[in-house]
Gaussian input, Z-matrix of N, CA and C with variables (Angstrom, degrees):
# hf/3-21g

backbone

0 1
 N
 C     1     B1
 C     2     B2     1     A1
 N     3     B3     2     A2     1     D1
 C     4     B4     3     A3     2     D2
 C     5     B5     4     A4     3     D3
 N     6     B6     5     A5     4     D4
 C     7     B7     6     A6     5     D5
 C     8     B8     7     A7     6     D6
 N     9     B9     8     A8     7     D7
 C    10    B10     9     A9     8     D8
 C    11    B11    10    A10     9     D9
 N    12    B12    11    A11    10    D10
 C    13    B13    12    A12    11    D11
 C    14    B14    13    A13    12    D12
 N    15    B15    14    A14    13    D13
 C    16    B16    15    A15    14    D14
 C    17    B17    16    A16    15    D15
 N    18    B18    17    A17    16    D16
 C    19    B19    18    A18    17    D17
 C    20    B20    19    A19    18    D18
 N    21    B21    20    A20    19    D19
 C    22    B22    21    A21    20    D20
 C    23    B23    22    A22    21    D21
 N    24    B24    23    A23    22    D22
 C    25    B25    24    A24    23    D23
 C    26    B26    25    A25    24    D24
 N    27    B27    26    A26    25    D25
 C    28    B28    27    A27    26    D26
 C    29    B29    28    A28    27    D27
 N    30    B30    29    A29    28    D28
 C    31    B31    30    A30    29    D29
 C    32    B32    31    A31    30    D30
 N    33    B33    32    A32    31    D31
 C    34    B34    33    A33    32    D32
 C    35    B35    34    A34    33    D33
 N    36    B36    35    A35    34    D34
 C    37    B37    36    A36    35    D35
 C    38    B38    37    A37    36    D36
 N    39    B39    38    A38    37    D37
 C    40    B40    39    A39    38    D38
 C    41    B41    40    A40    39    D39
 N    42    B42    41    A41    40    D40
 C    43    B43    42    A42    41    D41
 C    44    B44    43    A43    42    D42
 N    45    B45    44    A44    43    D43
 C    46    B46    45    A45    44    D44
 C    47    B47    46    A46    45    D45
 N    48    B48    47    A47    46    D46
 C    49    B49    48    A48    47    D47
 C    50    B50    49    A49    48    D48
 N    51    B51    50    A50    49    D49
 C    52    B52    51    A51    50    D50
 C    53    B53    52    A52    51    D51
 N    54    B54    53    A53    52    D52
 C    55    B55    54    A54    53    D53
 C    56    B56    55    A55    54    D54
 N    57    B57    56    A56    55    D55
 C    58    B58    57    A57    56    D56
 C    59    B59    58    A58    57    D57
 N    60    B60    59    A59    58    D58
 C    61    B61    60    A60    59    D59
 C    62    B62    61    A61    60    D60
 N    63    B63    62    A62    61    D61
 C    64    B64    63    A63    62    D62
 C    65    B65    64    A64    63    D63
 N    66    B66    65    A65    64    D64
 C    67    B67    66    A66    65    D65
 C    68    B68    67    A67    66    D66
 N    69    B69    68    A68    67    D67
 C    70    B70    69    A69    68    D68
 C    71    B71    70    A70    69    D69
 N    72    B72    71    A71    70    D70
 C    73    B73    72    A72    71    D71
 C    74    B74    73    A73    72    D72
 N    75    B75    74    A74    73    D73
 C    76    B76    75    A75    74    D74
 C    77    B77    76    A76    75    D75
 N    78    B78    77    A77    76    D76
 C    79    B79    78    A78    77    D77
 C    80    B80    79    A79    78    D78
 N    81    B81    80    A80    79    D79
 C    82    B82    81    A81    80    D80
 C    83    B83    82    A82    81    D81
 N    84    B84    83    A83    82    D82
 C    85    B85    84    A84    83    D83
 C    86    B86    85    A85    84    D84
 N    87    B87    86    A86    85    D85
 C    88    B88    87    A87    86    D86
 C    89    B89    88    A88    87    D87
 N    90    B90    89    A89    88    D88
 C    91    B91    90    A90    89    D89
 C    92    B92    91    A91    90    D90
 N    93    B93    92    A92    91    D91
 C    94    B94    93    A93    92    D92
 C    95    B95    94    A94    93    D93
 N    96    B96    95    A95    94    D94
 C    97    B97    96    A96    95    D95
 C    98    B98    97    A97    96    D96
 N    99    B99    98    A98    97    D97
 C   100   B100    99    A99    98    D98
 C   101   B101   100   A100    99    D99
 N   102   B102   101   A101   100   D100
 C   103   B103   102   A102   101   D101
 C   104   B104   103   A103   102   D102
 N   105   B105   104   A104   103   D103
 C   106   B106   105   A105   104   D104
 C   107   B107   106   A106   105   D105
 N   108   B108   107   A107   106   D106
 C   109   B109   108   A108   107   D107
 C   110   B110   109   A109   108   D108
 N   111   B111   110   A110   109   D109
 C   112   B112   111   A111   110   D110
 C   113   B113   112   A112   111   D111
 N   114   B114   113   A113   112   D112
 C   115   B115   114   A114   113   D113
 C   116   B116   115   A115   114   D114
 N   117   B117   116   A116   115   D115
 C   118   B118   117   A117   116   D116
 C   119   B119   118   A118   117   D117
 N   120   B120   119   A119   118   D118
 C   121   B121   120   A120   119   D119
 C   122   B122   121   A121   120   D120
 N   123   B123   122   A122   121   D121
 C   124   B124   123   A123   122   D122
 C   125   B125   124   A124   123   D123
 N   126   B126   125   A125   124   D124
 C   127   B127   126   A126   125   D125
 C   128   B128   127   A127   126   D126
 N   129   B129   128   A128   127   D127
 C   130   B130   129   A129   128   D128
 C   131   B131   130   A130   129   D129
 N   132   B132   131   A131   130   D130
 C   133   B133   132   A132   131   D131
 C   134   B134   133   A133   132   D132
 N   135   B135   134   A134   133   D133
 C   136   B136   135   A135   134   D134
 C   137   B137   136   A136   135   D135
 N   138   B138   137   A137   136   D136
 C   139   B139   138   A138   137   D137
 C   140   B140   139   A139   138   D138
 N   141   B141   140   A140   139   D139
 C   142   B142   141   A141   140   D140
 C   143   B143   142   A142   141   D141
 N   144   B144   143   A143   142   D142
 C   145   B145   144   A144   143   D143
 C   146   B146   145   A145   144   D144
 N   147   B147   146   A146   145   D145
 C   148   B148   147   A147   146   D146
 C   149   B149   148   A148   147   D147
 N   150   B150   149   A149   148   D148
 C   151   B151   150   A150   149   D149
 C   152   B152   151   A151   150   D150
 N   153   B153   152   A152   151   D151
 C   154   B154   153   A153   152   D152
 C   155   B155   154   A154   153   D153
 N   156   B156   155   A155   154   D154
 C   157   B157   156   A156   155   D155
 C   158   B158   157   A157   156   D156
 N   159   B159   158   A158   157   D157
 C   160   B160   159   A159   158   D158
 C   161   B161   160   A160   159   D159
 N   162   B162   161   A161   160   D160
 C   163   B163   162   A162   161   D161
 C   164   B164   163   A163   162   D162
 N   165   B165   164   A164   163   D163
 C   166   B166   165   A165   164   D164
 C   167   B167   166   A166   165   D165
 N   168   B168   167   A167   166   D166
 C   169   B169   168   A168   167   D167
 C   170   B170   169   A169   168   D168
 N   171   B171   170   A170   169   D169
 C   172   B172   171   A171   170   D170
 C   173   B173   172   A172   171   D171
 N   174   B174   173   A173   172   D172
 C   175   B175   174   A174   173   D173
 C   176   B176   175   A175   174   D174
 N   177   B177   176   A176   175   D175
 C   178   B178   177   A177   176   D176
 C   179   B179   178   A178   177   D177
 N   180   B180   179   A179   178   D178
 C   181   B181   180   A180   179   D179
 C   182   B182   181   A181   180   D180
 N   183   B183   182   A182   181   D181
 C   184   B184   183   A183   182   D182
 C   185   B185   184   A184   183   D183
 N   186   B186   185   A185   184   D184
 C   187   B187   186   A186   185   D185
 C   188   B188   187   A187   186   D186
 N   189   B189   188   A188   187   D187
 C   190   B190   189   A189   188   D188
 C   191   B191   190   A190   189   D189
 N   192   B192   191   A191   190   D190
 C   193   B193   192   A192   191   D191
 C   194   B194   193   A193   192   D192
 N   195   B195   194   A194   193   D193
 C   196   B196   195   A195   194   D194
 C   197   B197   196   A196   195   D195
 N   198   B198   197   A197   196   D196
 C   199   B199   198   A198   197   D197
 C   200   B200   199   A199   198   D198
 N   201   B201   200   A200   199   D199
 C   202   B202   201   A201   200   D200
 C   203   B203   202   A202   201   D201
 N   204   B204   203   A203   202   D202
 C   205   B205   204   A204   203   D203
 C   206   B206   205   A205   204   D204
 N   207   B207   206   A206   205   D205
 C   208   B208   207   A207   206   D206
 C   209   B209   208   A208   207   D207
 N   210   B210   209   A209   208   D208
 C   211   B211   210   A210   209   D209
 C   212   B212   211   A211   210   D210
 N   213   B213   212   A212   211   D211
 C   214   B214   213   A213   212   D212
 C   215   B215   214   A214   213   D213
 N   216   B216   215   A215   214   D214
 C   217   B217   216   A216   215   D215
 C   218   B218   217   A217   216   D216
 N   219   B219   218   A218   217   D217
 C   220   B220   219   A219   218   D218
 C   221   B221   220   A220   219   D219
 N   222   B222   221   A221   220   D220
 C   223   B223   222   A222   221   D221
 C   224   B224   223   A223   222   D222
 N   225   B225   224   A224   223   D223
 C   226   B226   225   A225   224   D224
 C   227   B227   226   A226   225   D225
 N   228   B228   227   A227   226   D226
 C   229   B229   228   A228   227   D227
 C   230   B230   229   A229   228   D228
 N   231   B231   230   A230   229   D229
 C   232   B232   231   A231   230   D230
 C   233   B233   232   A232   231   D231
 N   234   B234   233   A233   232   D232
 C   235   B235   234   A234   233   D233
 C   236   B236   235   A235   234   D234
 N   237   B237   236   A236   235   D235
 C   238   B238   237   A237   236   D236
 C   239   B239   238   A238   237   D237

   B1=1.4575
   B2=1.5274
   B3=1.3054
   B4=1.4532
   B5=1.5251
   B6=1.3083
   B7=1.4572
   B8=1.5290
   B9=1.3214
   B10=1.4699
   B11=1.5277
   B12=1.3239
   B13=1.4649
   B14=1.5310
   B15=1.3174
   B16=1.4665
   B17=1.5212
   B18=1.3259
   B19=1.4643
   B20=1.5285
   B21=1.3176
   B22=1.4647
   B23=1.5351
   B24=1.3253
   B25=1.4691
   B26=1.5262
   B27=1.3291
   B28=1.4634
   B29=1.5299
   B30=1.3262
   B31=1.4610
   B32=1.5311
   B33=1.3217
   B34=1.4719
   B35=1.5217
   B36=1.3211
   B37=1.4662
   B38=1.5245
   B39=1.3274
   B40=1.4662
   B41=1.5254
   B42=1.3237
   B43=1.4599
   B44=1.5251
   B45=1.3282
   B46=1.4616
   B47=1.5224
   B48=1.3182
   B49=1.4621
   B50=1.5270
   B51=1.3419
   B52=1.4620
   B53=1.5221
   B54=1.3116
   B55=1.4668
   B56=1.5205
   B57=1.3129
   B58=1.4621
   B59=1.5214
   B60=1.3132
   B61=1.4630
   B62=1.5301
   B63=1.3318
   B64=1.4725
   B65=1.5281
   B66=1.3136
   B67=1.4689
   B68=1.5219
   B69=1.3392
   B70=1.4639
   B71=1.5365
   B72=1.3350
   B73=1.4697
   B74=1.5249
   B75=1.3103
   B76=1.4635
   B77=1.5313
   B78=1.3301
   B79=1.4516
   B80=1.5271
   B81=1.3239
   B82=1.4669
   B83=1.5242
   B84=1.3210
   B85=1.4645
   B86=1.5202
   B87=1.3363
   B88=1.4548
   B89=1.5319
   B90=1.3358
   B91=1.4676
   B92=1.5189
   B93=1.3238
   B94=1.4629
   B95=1.5150
   B96=1.3331
   B97=1.4606
   B98=1.5313
   B99=1.3284
   B100=1.4626
   B101=1.5327
   B102=1.3250
   B103=1.4650
   B104=1.5263
   B105=1.3270
   B106=1.4702
   B107=1.5227
   B108=1.3231
   B109=1.4676
   B110=1.5300
   B111=1.3298
   B112=1.4675
   B113=1.5229
   B114=1.3318
   B115=1.4624
   B116=1.5204
   B117=1.3180
   B118=1.4683
   B119=1.5179
   B120=1.3117
   B121=1.4564
   B122=1.5260
   B123=1.3155
   B124=1.4604
   B125=1.5275
   B126=1.3223
   B127=1.4576
   B128=1.5234
   B129=1.3115
   B130=1.4688
   B131=1.5274
   B132=1.3243
   B133=1.4627
   B134=1.5344
   B135=1.3446
   B136=1.4733
   B137=1.5273
   B138=1.3376
   B139=1.4695
   B140=1.5191
   B141=1.3261
   B142=1.4700
   B143=1.5263
   B144=1.3153
   B145=1.4543
   B146=1.5224
   B147=1.3166
   B148=1.4590
   B149=1.5243
   B150=1.3407
   B151=1.4692
   B152=1.5217
   B153=1.3240
   B154=1.4601
   B155=1.5265
   B156=1.3173
   B157=1.4630
   B158=1.5262
   B159=1.3264
   B160=1.4657
   B161=1.5277
   B162=1.3284
   B163=1.4600
   B164=1.5257
   B165=1.3210
   B166=1.4617
   B167=1.5268
   B168=1.3296
   B169=1.4683
   B170=1.5210
   B171=1.3191
   B172=1.4662
   B173=1.5189
   B174=1.3124
   B175=1.4656
   B176=1.5231
   B177=1.3168
   B178=1.4596
   B179=1.5244
   B180=1.3523
   B181=1.4459
   B182=1.5176
   B183=1.3546
   B184=1.4606
   B185=1.5217
   B186=1.3310
   B187=1.4591
   B188=1.5251
   B189=1.3269
   B190=1.4644
   B191=1.5269
   B192=1.3073
   B193=1.4634
   B194=1.5297
   B195=1.3385
   B196=1.4637
   B197=1.5261
   B198=1.3245
   B199=1.4650
   B200=1.5300
   B201=1.3085
   B202=1.4684
   B203=1.5264
   B204=1.3209
   B205=1.4629
   B206=1.5311
   B207=1.3365
   B208=1.4657
   B209=1.5193
   B210=1.3279
   B211=1.4624
   B212=1.5230
   B213=1.3098
   B214=1.4634
   B215=1.5333
   B216=1.3218
   B217=1.4577
   B218=1.5363
   B219=1.3335
   B220=1.4561
   B221=1.5167
   B222=1.3119
   B223=1.4697
   B224=1.5310
   B225=1.3173
   B226=1.4785
   B227=1.5279
   B228=1.3330
   B229=1.4657
   B230=1.5344
   B231=1.3222
   B232=1.4694
   B233=1.5152
   B234=1.3036
   B235=1.4724
   B236=1.5158
   B237=1.3073
   B238=1.4719
   B239=1.4889
   A1=108.59
   A2=115.36
   A3=121.13
   A4=110.80
   A5=115.62
   A6=121.69
   A7=108.85
   A8=116.35
   A9=120.83
   A10=111.85
   A11=118.13
   A12=120.43
   A13=110.71
   A14=116.33
   A15=120.11
   A16=109.63
   A17=116.85
   A18=121.04
   A19=110.24
   A20=116.21
   A21=120.21
   A22=110.06
   A23=117.63
   A24=121.16
   A25=111.03
   A26=116.80
   A27=121.39
   A28=110.36
   A29=117.28
   A30=120.71
   A31=111.45
   A32=116.64
   A33=120.51
   A34=109.95
   A35=116.46
   A36=120.87
   A37=111.42
   A38=117.19
   A39=120.24
   A40=112.23
   A41=116.99
   A42=119.83
   A43=113.10
   A44=118.43
   A45=120.08
   A46=113.84
   A47=118.18
   A48=119.91
   A49=113.94
   A50=117.46
   A51=116.49
   A52=115.47
   A53=118.76
   A54=119.08
   A55=109.86
   A56=115.40
   A57=120.97
   A58=108.57
   A59=115.47
   A60=119.75
   A61=106.95
   A62=118.08
   A63=120.57
   A64=111.82
   A65=115.28
   A66=121.21
   A67=112.77
   A68=117.18
   A69=119.00
   A70=112.80
   A71=117.32
   A72=121.77
   A73=107.70
   A74=116.11
   A75=120.92
   A76=108.44
   A77=115.92
   A78=120.92
   A79=112.38
   A80=117.97
   A81=120.29
   A82=111.19
   A83=116.01
   A84=120.30
   A85=110.44
   A86=116.90
   A87=120.88
   A88=110.85
   A89=117.16
   A90=121.25
   A91=110.70
   A92=117.55
   A93=121.00
   A94=112.18
   A95=115.83
   A96=119.77
   A97=110.93
   A98=116.76
   A99=120.65
   A100=110.33
   A101=117.07
   A102=120.72
   A103=110.61
   A104=117.09
   A105=120.23
   A106=111.07
   A107=116.21
   A108=121.34
   A109=110.65
   A110=116.32
   A111=121.28
   A112=110.57
   A113=117.12
   A114=120.37
   A115=110.86
   A116=117.76
   A117=120.73
   A118=110.35
   A119=116.05
   A120=120.91
   A121=110.46
   A122=116.79
   A123=122.79
   A124=111.11
   A125=117.14
   A126=119.74
   A127=111.82
   A128=117.11
   A129=119.98
   A130=109.71
   A131=116.02
   A132=121.26
   A133=110.23
   A134=116.58
   A135=120.03
   A136=111.18
   A137=117.56
   A138=120.93
   A139=111.29
   A140=116.36
   A141=120.17
   A142=110.76
   A143=116.55
   A144=119.91
   A145=111.99
   A146=117.45
   A147=121.30
   A148=110.09
   A149=114.51
   A150=119.15
   A151=111.51
   A152=117.18
   A153=118.74
   A154=111.97
   A155=118.47
   A156=121.63
   A157=111.61
   A158=116.27
   A159=120.57
   A160=114.29
   A161=116.84
   A162=119.85
   A163=111.01
   A164=116.75
   A165=120.06
   A166=111.91
   A167=117.10
   A168=121.06
   A169=111.54
   A170=117.23
   A171=121.29
   A172=110.33
   A173=116.41
   A174=122.16
   A175=111.52
   A176=117.23
   A177=120.14
   A178=111.96
   A179=116.50
   A180=120.59
   A181=114.18
   A182=117.44
   A183=119.15
   A184=110.48
   A185=114.11
   A186=119.11
   A187=109.34
   A188=115.42
   A189=118.58
   A190=110.33
   A191=117.68
   A192=119.87
   A193=110.73
   A194=116.58
   A195=120.16
   A196=110.72
   A197=116.22
   A198=120.45
   A199=109.49
   A200=117.01
   A201=120.17
   A202=111.23
   A203=116.17
   A204=120.95
   A205=110.84
   A206=115.89
   A207=120.37
   A208=112.01
   A209=116.81
   A210=119.74
   A211=114.21
   A212=118.59
   A213=120.15
   A214=113.01
   A215=118.72
   A216=121.28
   A217=113.75
   A218=116.36
   A219=119.81
   A220=109.93
   A221=115.25
   A222=121.91
   A223=107.81
   A224=116.32
   A225=117.76
   A226=109.88
   A227=116.66
   A228=118.78
   A229=110.01
   A230=116.97
   A231=119.08
   A232=110.42
   A233=116.04
   A234=120.87
   A235=109.31
   A236=114.23
   A237=119.32
   A238=110.30
   D1=130.09
   D2=179.30
   D3=-73.93
   D4=144.50
   D5=177.86
   D6=-72.69
   D7=117.31
   D8=-175.36
   D9=-65.10
   D10=-33.25
   D11=178.20
   D12=-66.65
   D13=-39.04
   D14=176.81
   D15=-64.76
   D16=-41.94
   D17=178.08
   D18=-62.35
   D19=-43.01
   D20=179.50
   D21=-60.93
   D22=-47.01
   D23=177.57
   D24=-61.02
   D25=-39.66
   D26=177.91
   D27=-61.30
   D28=-47.76
   D29=-178.89
   D30=-61.96
   D31=-43.08
   D32=178.30
   D33=-58.84
   D34=-46.70
   D35=-178.75
   D36=-64.78
   D37=-41.30
   D38=-178.21
   D39=-68.67
   D40=-37.27
   D41=-178.08
   D42=-80.30
   D43=-23.11
   D44=-170.63
   D45=-63.14
   D46=-24.35
   D47=-178.51
   D48=-78.39
   D49=-19.21
   D50=-174.96
   D51=-136.75
   D52=-12.12
   D53=179.21
   D54=-164.52
   D55=163.77
   D56=173.51
   D57=-103.41
   D58=148.04
   D59=175.42
   D60=-75.97
   D61=124.36
   D62=-177.62
   D63=-59.64
   D64=150.87
   D65=-179.16
   D66=-61.48
   D67=-28.39
   D68=-178.14
   D69=-83.75
   D70=3.32
   D71=175.52
   D72=-102.38
   D73=114.79
   D74=178.93
   D75=-75.21
   D76=117.19
   D77=-175.10
   D78=-64.00
   D79=-34.86
   D80=177.37
   D81=-64.80
   D82=-42.56
   D83=178.74
   D84=-68.09
   D85=-43.30
   D86=177.74
   D87=-59.74
   D88=-45.65
   D89=179.56
   D90=-62.86
   D91=-41.83
   D92=178.85
   D93=-64.55
   D94=-44.26
   D95=-179.39
   D96=-66.95
   D97=-42.43
   D98=178.67
   D99=-64.03
   D100=-41.33
   D101=178.22
   D102=-61.69
   D103=-43.44
   D104=177.10
   D105=-60.36
   D106=-42.27
   D107=178.17
   D108=-60.24
   D109=-48.28
   D110=-178.81
   D111=-64.10
   D112=-43.30
   D113=-179.31
   D114=-63.22
   D115=-42.04
   D116=179.09
   D117=-62.18
   D118=-46.39
   D119=179.62
   D120=-65.45
   D121=-40.20
   D122=-179.48
   D123=-62.91
   D124=-45.74
   D125=-179.63
   D126=-67.83
   D127=-34.29
   D128=175.92
   D129=-65.86
   D130=-41.74
   D131=177.19
   D132=-61.43
   D133=-43.30
   D134=177.52
   D135=-61.87
   D136=-42.73
   D137=178.69
   D138=-60.39
   D139=-44.36
   D140=179.58
   D141=-62.57
   D142=-43.64
   D143=-179.94
   D144=-69.89
   D145=-34.17
   D146=175.24
   D147=-59.00
   D148=-46.88
   D149=-179.50
   D150=-62.72
   D151=-44.92
   D152=-177.65
   D153=-71.90
   D154=-29.74
   D155=178.71
   D156=-73.61
   D157=-48.78
   D158=-173.67
   D159=-92.12
   D160=-23.24
   D161=-174.47
   D162=-126.17
   D163=41.72
   D164=-176.78
   D165=-62.42
   D166=-21.55
   D167=177.82
   D168=-104.47
   D169=22.23
   D170=-177.72
   D171=88.73
   D172=164.85
   D173=-177.01
   D174=-55.26
   D175=-39.85
   D176=179.96
   D177=-72.98
   D178=-10.97
   D179=-177.57
   D180=-92.30
   D181=4.77
   D182=-179.48
   D183=-65.10
   D184=136.27
   D185=179.59
   D186=-153.55
   D187=128.72
   D188=174.92
   D189=-65.02
   D190=-26.24
   D191=175.63
   D192=-63.28
   D193=-39.01
   D194=176.06
   D195=-63.27
   D196=-41.02
   D197=178.73
   D198=-63.95
   D199=-45.21
   D200=178.24
   D201=-57.23
   D202=-40.60
   D203=179.33
   D204=-64.71
   D205=-41.14
   D206=179.51
   D207=-62.15
   D208=-41.10
   D209=-171.13
   D210=-94.98
   D211=-3.64
   D212=-172.92
   D213=-60.58
   D214=-32.34
   D215=-177.90
   D216=-102.56
   D217=3.92
   D218=-178.66
   D219=-71.26
   D220=132.31
   D221=176.68
   D222=-120.33
   D223=116.90
   D224=178.60
   D225=-63.32
   D226=148.09
   D227=177.80
   D228=-65.23
   D229=151.07
   D230=179.84
   D231=-66.06
   D232=147.27
   D233=177.00
   D234=-77.64
   D235=140.94
   D236=-178.73
   D237=-94.47

């Protein structure tokens, strides 16, 4: 779940260069609705990528051996 306060600050910053948010638009409601929109789109994007990553050869083509091959050379970034 996205932090609504962060979303609200993001919206204020994005709009400040070209327009003001009208007084009749509740910023908390706008931030909540926008966050819901982004989360829905984000989860759909994750589902699509999950399917293409794990099932690139179709549902019957799933193989842990394929996953092992994909990740064998992956190096996690160093911790800061």
